[in-house]
C-alpha positions as CSV (number, residue, x, y, z in Angstrom):
1,M,142.1,-80.7,47.6
2,L,143.8,-81.9,50.7
3,T,144.0,-85.1,52.5
4,S,143.9,-85.1,56.3
5,Q,143.2,-87.4,59.3
6,R,139.7,-86.4,58.8
7,G,139.6,-87.4,55.1
8,K,139.3,-85.4,52.1
9,A,139.0,-81.5,52.4
10,N,138.1,-79.0,49.6
11,G,138.4,-75.3,50.3
12,H,140.2,-72.1,49.6
13,S,142.0,-69.2,51.4
14,G,141.6,-65.6,50.9
15,F,143.2,-62.3,51.5
16,F,142.2,-58.7,51.7
17,P,144.4,-55.9,53.4
18,G,143.8,-56.5,57.2
19,Y,142.2,-60.0,56.7
20,V,143.0,-63.7,56.0
21,S,140.5,-66.3,55.6
22,L,140.5,-69.9,55.1
23,M,137.5,-72.2,54.5
24,L,137.3,-76.1,54.4
25,Y,134.6,-78.4,53.2
26,F,134.9,-82.0,54.5
27,P,132.7,-84.1,52.2
28,D,133.1,-87.6,54.1
29,L,131.8,-85.6,57.3
30,G,129.2,-83.5,55.5
31,L,130.2,-80.4,57.2
32,A,132.2,-77.0,56.4
33,A,134.2,-74.8,58.5
34,A,135.6,-71.3,57.9
35,L,137.8,-68.9,59.8
36,Q,138.7,-65.3,59.3
37,V,141.4,-63.4,61.1
38,N,141.9,-59.6,61.2
39,T,145.7,-59.5,60.2
40,S,147.7,-58.9,57.2
41,D,150.7,-60.6,58.8
42,F,150.8,-64.5,57.5
43,T,153.1,-65.3,60.3
44,K,150.2,-65.1,62.7
45,T,148.0,-67.4,60.9
46,R,149.9,-70.7,60.7
47,G,147.4,-72.5,63.0
48,M,144.3,-71.7,60.9
49,R,144.1,-75.1,59.1
50,T,144.7,-77.0,62.5
51,L,141.7,-74.9,64.0
52,L,139.4,-75.8,61.1
53,Y,140.5,-79.6,61.7
54,D,139.7,-79.2,65.2
55,A,136.1,-77.9,64.2
56,A,135.6,-80.7,62.0
57,D,136.7,-83.1,64.8
58,I,134.0,-81.4,67.1
59,G,131.4,-81.5,64.5
60,A,131.8,-85.2,63.6
61,S,131.9,-86.3,67.2
62,N,128.7,-84.5,67.9
63,N,127.2,-85.9,64.7
64,Q,125.9,-82.7,63.8
65,P,127.5,-79.4,62.1
66,A,130.1,-77.8,64.1
67,A,129.2,-74.5,66.0
68,P,130.5,-71.3,64.5
69,I,133.9,-70.4,66.3
């Protein structure tokens, strides 16, 4: 479990050769966001959590689930 500006977040990351993924669920906001990147180079995935936090902000500000990115 993570604690962020958006409240608590539960999730997990994943890896398969050629793909890195991250999923977060924000129970206080009632929404989830997931992202998959086509790479095996973890240095290129450092902003994934920030992108999911931004998606949570968009979803919360619209008072509806965030659109897929």
